[in-house]
BAFITI-888578 format. One record per residue: residue number from 1; residue in three letters; x, y, z of N, C-alpha, C in turn. Coordinates in steps of 0.02 Angstrom, whole numbers. Each point is the difference from the previous one (the first is absolute). Layout:
residues N
<atom NUM 'Ala' <X Y Z> <X Y Z> <X Y Z>>
...
***
This chain:
residues 98
<atom 1 'Ile' <2556 5677 3052> <51 51 10> <13 42 -59>>
<atom 2 'Ser' <15 56 12> <3 52 -58> <60 43 13>>
<atom 3 'Asn' <46 8 -51> <60 44 7> <-29 64 -53>>
<atom 4 'Gln' <-5 60 22> <-30 59 -26> <56 48 -4>>
<atom 5 'Asp' <58 -18 7> <53 59 -1> <49 -23 -65>>
<atom 6 'Arg' <-3 42 -51> <45 -24 -62> <68 9 22>>
<atom 7 'Arg' <17 37 49> <75 6 19> <29 -59 27>>
<atom 8 'Val' <-42 -46 19> <23 -66 29> <-28 -56 -30>>
<atom 9 'Asp' <32 -16 -50> <-26 -58 -55> <48 -50 -16>>
<atom 10 'Pro' <-8 -63 22> <-51 -31 37> <13 9 73>>
<atom 11 'Leu' <-51 -6 45> <1 13 75> <3 -81 28>>
<atom 12 'Asp' <64 -2 46> <-1 -59 32> <-49 5 63>>
<atom 13 'Val' <-41 -46 5> <-51 0 55> <15 -69 39>>
<atom 14 'Arg' <-2 4 62> <-8 -76 42> <-59 18 52>>
<atom 15 'Val' <-38 -42 9> <-58 9 37> <2 -66 41>>
<atom 16 'Phe' <-23 15 65> <6 -45 59> <-55 0 36>>
<atom 17 'Leu' <-38 -55 18> <-59 -18 40> <19 -30 61>>
<atom 18 'Asp' <-15 38 61> <22 -25 62> <69 -29 -3>>
<atom 19 'Gly' <46 47 -22> <69 -19 -4> <26 -43 -52>>
<atom 20 'Asn' <-40 -32 -29> <14 -50 -44> <0 17 -82>>
<atom 21 'Pro' <48 3 -45> <5 8 -63> <-58 -22 -48>>
<atom 22 'Ile' <-48 45 -25> <-40 -24 -47> <1 21 -70>>
<atom 23 'Ile' <41 53 -4> <-1 32 -70> <87 33 -8>>
<atom 24 'His' <30 -22 -53> <61 30 -13> <-9 10 -81>>
<atom 25 'Ala' <-6 65 -20> <-19 15 -71> <42 68 -22>>
<atom 26 'Lys' <0 -2 -73> <31 62 -26> <-59 28 -44>>
<atom 27 'Ile' <-35 53 21> <-57 32 -30> <14 58 -45>>
<atom 28 'Ala' <-8 -5 -65> <8 40 -45> <-50 42 -22>>
<atom 29 'Met' <7 65 -20> <-55 41 -27> <-25 -24 -61>>
<atom 30 'Gly' <-60 18 -15> <-36 -19 -63> <23 47 -49>>
<atom 31 'Asp' <-17 -15 -60> <26 48 -65> <-33 68 13>>
<atom 32 'Ile' <-59 -3 14> <-48 69 -1> <-17 19 73>>
<atom 33 'His' <-22 -53 38> <-34 7 70> <38 -44 47>>
<atom 34 'Pro' <7 10 64> <24 -54 41> <-28 -67 -8>>
<atom 35 'Ser' <44 -44 11> <-33 -73 -5> <-2 -17 66>>
<atom 36 'Tyr' <-45 -57 10> <-12 -30 67> <-6 -71 -5>>
<atom 37 'Glu' <49 -28 52> <14 -77 7> <-47 -24 46>>
<atom 38 'Arg' <-43 -52 -14> <-51 -21 41> <30 -70 26>>
<atom 39 'Tyr' <-12 -7 72> <15 -60 33> <-68 -34 37>>
<atom 40 'Arg' <-7 -68 11> <-54 -10 40> <28 -48 49>>
<atom 41 'Phe' <-30 9 60> <13 -34 64> <-57 -24 34>>
<atom 42 'Asn' <-2 -53 38> <-40 -19 52> <25 12 61>>
<atom 43 'Trp' <-13 47 43> <21 9 66> <-48 -20 51>>
<atom 44 'Ala' <17 -22 57> <-42 -15 61> <-32 65 23>>
<atom 45 'Pro' <-55 -11 27> <-38 62 24> <40 21 65>>
<atom 46 'Gly' <0 67 6> <38 27 59> <37 68 -18>>
<atom 47 'Thr' <36 12 41> <34 75 -8> <73 -30 -23>>
<atom 48 'His' <25 35 -59> <57 -14 -31> <49 62 -14>>
<atom 49 'Glu' <62 -10 8> <52 56 -10> <24 -6 -71>>
<atom 50 'Ile' <4 55 -48> <22 2 -64> <53 48 0>>
<atom 51 'Lys' <64 -29 -22> <56 50 -3> <25 -6 -74>>
<atom 52 'Val' <13 59 -22> <29 10 -79> <61 39 5>>
<atom 53 'Glu' <48 -24 -37> <66 40 2> <31 -10 -70>>
<atom 54 'Ser' <52 29 -11> <36 2 -73> <63 17 3>>
<atom 55 'Ser' <39 -33 -39> <70 15 -12> <15 61 -43>>
<atom 56 'Ser' <-58 13 -41> <7 56 -47> <-17 65 28>>
<atom 57 'Val' <-31 13 57> <-25 58 28> <7 -8 77>>
<atom 58 'Gln' <0 60 38> <11 4 68> <-69 -13 44>>
<atom 59 'Ala' <-51 -5 -33> <-73 -5 20> <-8 -71 30>>
<atom 60 'Lys' <-39 3 51> <-23 -63 48> <-72 17 21>>
<atom 61 'Leu' <-28 -46 8> <-77 2 20> <-15 -62 40>>
<atom 62 'Val' <-27 12 62> <-22 -47 36> <-75 6 19>>
<atom 63 'Ala' <-45 -39 -11> <-71 11 7> <-31 -71 37>>
<atom 64 'Thr' <-64 20 33> <-33 -52 27> <-65 -9 -38>>
<atom 65 'Val' <-17 -63 -16> <-65 -18 -33> <-40 -53 40>>
<atom 66 'Glu' <-63 17 0> <-49 -46 26> <-28 -43 -47>>
<atom 67 'Val' <11 -61 -2> <-33 -53 -51> <-59 -32 29>>
<atom 68 'Ser' <-60 8 -28> <-53 -35 30> <-41 -25 -65>>
<atom 69 'Gly' <16 5 -57> <-29 -28 -58> <42 33 -56>>
<atom 70 'Lys' <-23 1 -66> <41 17 -60> <11 75 8>>
<atom 71 'Arg' <64 12 -16> <20 63 7> <51 17 -67>>
<atom 72 'Phe' <-4 55 -25> <44 35 -51> <48 42 33>>
<atom 73 'Leu' <62 -16 -7> <53 48 27> <44 23 -53>>
<atom 74 'Gly' <27 57 7> <40 29 -48> <62 26 28>>
<atom 75 'Val' <59 6 -39> <55 28 25> <20 44 -62>>
<atom 76 'Leu' <6 71 3> <21 44 -51> <62 41 20>>
<atom 77 'Tyr' <39 4 -38> <65 40 11> <-6 55 -55>>
<atom 78 'Gly' <18 62 29> <8 50 -55> <-79 31 -12>>
<atom 79 'Tyr' <-40 -6 49> <-63 19 -12> <-16 72 39>>
<atom 80 'Pro' <-8 45 -36> <-3 81 20> <-59 -10 50>>
<atom 81 'Pro' <6 37 64> <51 54 4> <57 -25 32>>
<atom 82 'Arg' <-2 -64 18> <69 -16 42> <36 -46 -49>>
<atom 83 'Ala' <29 33 -52> <41 -28 -52> <60 -47 9>>
<atom 84 'Ser' <22 11 67> <63 -35 24> <-5 -46 47>>
<atom 85 'Glu' <-67 -26 13> <-26 -48 44> <-36 -55 -25>>
<atom 86 'Phe' <-11 -56 40> <-46 -53 -16> <-66 15 24>>
<atom 87 'Val' <-53 -12 -27> <-67 25 19> <-41 -72 5>>
<atom 88 'Phe' <-38 -15 61> <-30 -63 5> <-84 19 -15>>
<atom 89 'Thr' <-37 -40 -32> <-60 5 -13> <-35 -62 23>>
<atom 90 'Asn' <-56 3 21> <-40 -54 27> <-84 10 -18>>
<atom 91 'Tyr' <-18 -44 -44> <-68 2 -21> <-47 -68 14>>
<atom 92 'Asp' <-58 9 7> <-52 -51 -1> <-18 -25 -63>>
<atom 93 'Glu' <0 34 -51> <-25 -16 -58> <76 16 -51>>
<atom 94 'Pro' <-5 -34 -62> <57 14 -50> <4 71 -5>>
<atom 95 'Pro' <53 28 -6> <16 78 -24> <-17 4 -75>>
<atom 96 'Ala' <-13 58 -13> <-20 16 -85> <57 -19 -37>>
<atom 97 'Trp' <69 15 21> <58 -21 -33> <16 -67 -14>>
<atom 98 'Leu' <-34 -51 32> <12 -68 -11> <-24 -31 -61>>
***
């Protein structure tokens, strides 16, 4: 999870997996670059719904992810060009920013 918007620091983030809360955190900006908070989960194979919301901003995100092996998922807020939205990323390999 990354907060990339200096106007919202820290960013309150709540993440739900299939309707169950899995993360509630305040994500601060880094001193020079955005910071990234890492979490590790073992999810059952299959299709899952991820919902992200915040009490700090109006943005909400609902995404579906298919889990069949190791995945690297990211949730970014304030990432251009959708600076006032959450962006969901999904990778087979670790992204360069990890």
